[in-house]
C-alpha positions as CSV (number, residue, x, y, z in Angstrom):
1,X,-22.2,93.5,59.0
2,X,-24.1,90.8,57.2
3,X,-27.7,90.1,57.9
4,X,-26.9,86.5,58.9
5,X,-25.9,84.8,62.1
6,X,-23.0,82.4,62.8
7,X,-24.0,78.8,62.4
8,X,-21.7,77.8,65.3
9,X,-22.5,80.3,68.1
10,X,-25.6,82.0,66.6
11,X,-23.9,85.4,67.0
12,X,-25.2,88.2,64.7
13,X,-21.6,89.8,64.8
14,X,-20.6,88.5,61.3
15,X,-18.4,90.4,58.8
16,X,-17.3,89.8,55.2
17,X,-14.2,87.7,54.8
18,X,-13.6,88.7,51.2
19,X,-10.7,90.9,50.0
20,X,-11.6,94.5,49.4
21,X,-12.2,95.1,45.7
22,X,-10.1,98.2,45.9
23,X,-7.1,96.0,46.8
24,X,-7.7,93.7,43.9
25,X,-8.0,96.6,41.5
26,X,-4.7,98.1,42.9
27,X,-3.0,94.8,42.4
28,X,-4.2,94.6,38.8
29,X,-3.0,98.2,38.2
30,X,0.4,97.5,39.7
31,X,0.8,94.5,37.5
32,X,-0.1,96.5,34.4
33,X,2.4,99.2,35.4
34,X,5.1,96.7,35.9
35,X,4.3,95.2,32.5
36,X,4.9,98.6,30.8
37,X,8.5,98.4,32.0
38,X,9.1,95.7,29.3
39,X,11.1,93.3,31.5
40,X,9.7,89.9,30.5
41,X,10.3,87.9,33.6
42,X,9.1,90.7,35.9
43,X,6.0,91.1,33.7
44,X,5.2,87.4,34.0
45,X,5.6,87.5,37.8
46,X,3.5,90.6,38.2
47,X,0.7,89.1,36.1
48,X,0.8,85.8,38.0
49,X,0.7,87.7,41.3
50,X,-2.5,89.5,40.2
51,X,-4.1,86.2,39.1
52,X,-3.2,84.6,42.4
53,X,-4.8,87.4,44.4
54,X,-8.0,87.0,42.4
55,X,-7.9,83.2,42.9
56,X,-7.3,83.5,46.6
57,X,-10.3,85.8,46.9
58,X,-12.5,83.4,44.9
59,X,-11.5,80.5,47.2
60,X,-12.1,82.3,50.5
61,X,-15.3,81.8,52.5
62,X,-17.8,84.6,52.4
63,X,-18.2,85.4,56.1
64,X,-16.4,85.4,59.4
65,X,-17.9,85.4,62.9
66,X,-16.3,88.2,65.0
67,X,-17.0,86.4,68.3
68,X,-15.8,82.8,67.8
69,X,-13.8,83.2,64.6
70,X,-15.7,80.6,62.6
71,X,-15.4,81.1,58.8
72,X,-18.4,80.0,56.6
73,X,-20.3,80.7,53.4
74,X,-23.3,82.9,53.9
């Protein structure tokens, strides 16, 4: 729970909308593991997938209201 309220409905029931850092780390580890296989095209795709996951997380809004579903920056 965040210490903020929803700007739309004023509900204090707000949660983080970011991806879990554990999932991002696992994605990076999986990409590194695939790159050790030595298959060039697969290595490139795995690396791009990890970069895309980080980019999506960076573009996501910070918070989500659990009552009305509004997504906003805290």
